C-alpha positions as CSV (number, residue, x, y, z in Angstrom):
1,X,43.1,7.1,-10.4
2,X,45.6,4.9,-8.6
3,X,45.6,1.2,-8.8
4,X,44.8,1.0,-5.1
5,X,41.7,3.2,-5.6
6,X,40.5,1.1,-8.5
7,X,41.0,-2.1,-6.5
8,X,39.1,-0.7,-3.6
9,X,36.2,0.4,-5.8
10,X,36.2,-3.1,-7.5
11,X,36.2,-4.8,-4.1
12,X,33.3,-2.6,-2.9
13,X,31.3,-3.3,-6.1
14,X,31.9,-7.0,-5.7
15,X,30.6,-6.9,-2.1
16,X,27.5,-5.0,-3.2
17,X,26.8,-7.5,-5.9
18,X,27.1,-10.4,-3.4
19,X,24.7,-8.7,-1.0
20,X,22.2,-8.0,-3.8
21,X,22.3,-11.6,-4.9
22,X,21.9,-12.9,-1.3
23,X,19.0,-10.5,-0.6
24,X,17.3,-11.4,-4.0
25,X,17.7,-15.1,-3.3
26,X,16.3,-14.7,0.2
27,X,13.3,-12.8,-1.1
28,X,12.5,-15.4,-3.8
29,X,12.9,-18.4,-1.4
30,X,11.0,-16.7,1.5
31,X,8.1,-15.6,-0.8
32,X,7.7,-19.1,-2.2
33,X,7.9,-20.7,1.2
34,X,5.4,-18.2,2.6
35,X,3.0,-18.9,-0.2
36,X,3.1,-22.6,0.6
37,X,2.7,-21.8,4.3
38,X,-0.6,-19.9,3.7
39,X,-2.1,-23.0,1.9
40,X,-0.5,-25.8,3.9
41,X,0.3,-26.8,7.5
42,X,3.2,-29.1,6.8
43,X,6.5,-27.2,6.4
44,X,9.1,-28.4,4.0
45,X,12.0,-28.5,6.4
46,X,14.5,-28.2,3.5
47,X,13.0,-24.8,2.6
48,X,13.3,-23.6,6.2
49,X,16.8,-24.8,6.4
50,X,17.7,-22.8,3.2
51,X,16.2,-19.7,4.8
52,X,18.1,-20.2,8.0
53,X,21.3,-20.6,6.0
54,X,20.7,-17.4,4.1
55,X,20.0,-15.6,7.3
56,X,23.3,-16.9,8.7
57,X,25.2,-15.7,5.6
58,X,23.6,-12.3,6.2
59,X,25.1,-12.3,9.7
60,X,28.5,-12.2,8.2
61,X,27.9,-9.3,5.8
62,X,24.8,-7.4,6.8
63,X,23.7,-4.8,9.3
64,X,21.9,-5.8,12.5
65,X,18.7,-4.2,11.2
66,X,18.7,-6.4,8.0
67,X,19.5,-9.5,10.1
68,X,16.7,-8.8,12.5
69,X,14.3,-8.2,9.7
70,X,15.3,-11.5,8.0
71,X,14.8,-13.4,11.3
72,X,11.4,-11.8,11.7
73,X,10.5,-12.8,8.2
74,X,11.4,-16.5,8.9
75,X,9.4,-16.3,12.1
76,X,6.4,-15.0,10.2
77,X,6.7,-17.9,7.8
78,X,6.8,-20.4,10.6
79,X,3.8,-18.8,12.2
80,X,1.9,-19.0,8.9
81,X,2.4,-22.8,8.9
82,X,0.8,-23.1,12.3
83,X,-2.2,-20.9,11.2
84,X,-5.3,-22.2,9.5
85,X,-4.9,-22.8,5.8
86,X,-6.3,-20.1,3.5
87,X,-8.1,-20.4,0.2
88,X,-7.1,-18.3,-2.7
89,X,-10.3,-16.4,-2.3
90,X,-9.5,-15.6,1.3
91,X,-6.0,-14.4,0.3
92,X,-7.6,-12.2,-2.4
93,X,-10.0,-10.7,0.1
94,X,-7.2,-10.0,2.5
95,X,-5.2,-8.2,-0.2
96,X,-8.3,-6.2,-1.3
97,X,-9.1,-5.2,2.3
98,X,-5.6,-3.8,2.7
99,X,-4.6,-6.1,5.5
100,X,-0.9,-6.7,5.7
101,X,0.1,-10.1,4.5
102,X,3.6,-9.3,3.2
103,X,6.2,-10.6,5.7
104,X,8.9,-9.5,3.3
105,X,8.1,-5.8,3.1
106,X,10.2,-4.7,6.1
107,X,13.1,-6.9,4.9
108,X,13.0,-5.5,1.4
109,X,13.0,-1.9,2.7
110,X,15.9,-2.6,5.1
111,X,17.9,-4.3,2.4
112,X,17.3,-1.5,-0.1
113,X,18.3,1.1,2.5
114,X,21.5,-0.8,3.4
115,X,22.5,-1.2,-0.2
116,X,21.9,2.5,-0.8
117,X,24.1,3.4,2.1
118,X,26.9,1.0,1.2
C-alpha cells in the first residue's frame, strides 16, 4: 500500500472517530437535558447553548439529514420545558404504554446510518 493510500485511510478514520465522539457527546448531553425538561419548566440555558454548539459543529461535518435530526431533537427538548412537568410514575406509564418519548431515536438512527456510509 502506498504512503498516500495509508494517509488517506488514516485521515478518514480520524474523521469517523471525530464524528462518533461528537454524536456520542450530543446524545449524552441531549438525553440529560431532556430528562431535566420532563421534570422541570426552567431550562438551564448553558445546557441548551451546549446543544446548539454541538449542532453547529455538525453543520461543518455532517449530512443535512443528521443536522435536521439534531435540530429537531433540540426543538423537542425546548418543547418539553414548556410542557407540564411529569412525575416518574407518569414517565413510567408512558414507557409501558409504548408512547414515543425518545426524541433522540431519529437522530441516533441517522447518525448510525451516516457513519455506516462514511
